C-alpha positions, 0 to 999 in steps of 0.5 A, spaced: 500 499 500 506 504 501 508 503 494 501 505 491 501 512 496 508 513 494 507 513 486 500 517 487 504 522 492 509 523 486 504 524 481 501 529 485 507 533 486 509 532 478 501 535 477 503 541 482 509 542 479 506 543 472 501 548 474 506 552 478 511 553 472 504 554 467 506 548 463 499 545 463 496 553 461 501 553 455 499 546 453 492 547 454 492 553 449 495 550 444 491 544 444 485 549 443 488 553 438 490 546 434 482 544 435 479 551 433 484 550 426 479 551 421 483 545 417 487 540 420 495 541 420 498 535 416 504 535 421 501 536 428 507 536 431 510 541 427 504 545 429 505 545 436 512 546 436 511 552 432 505 555 437 510 554 443 516 558 440 520 553 437 523 552 430 519 548 425 522 543 421 523 548 415 525 553 419 532 547 421 532 545 414 533 552 411 538 554 417 542 548 416 542 549 408 544 557 410 550 554 413 552 549 408 552 555 403 556 560 409 562 555 410 562 554 402 564 561 402 568 561 407 572 556 404 573 559 397 574 566 401 580 562 405 582 559 398 582 566 395 587 569 401 591 563 400 592 564 393 593 572 393 601 571 395 604 578 397 602 582 392 595 582 395 591 582 388 585 577 388 586 570 385 583 569 378 577 564 377 
């Protein structure tokens, strides 16, 4: 019987923690917003992430692509600097 009470006590403590930190309110608002959407999103988890302020998968993909482009640009600029030599003229492409 003590195991049951201990388990129930842990659940109650966790519920109070969620209420105190406004997690329950935030999740409720997001779920209500999802419910009130006229058309159901194809990816509800993405919708919830975005509603909570997190980046969506497309945001992540765009940032990754931009990062890759910038790395390529840096590599090209570094190569140009190495190719300049002592005269300071840009390397010919």
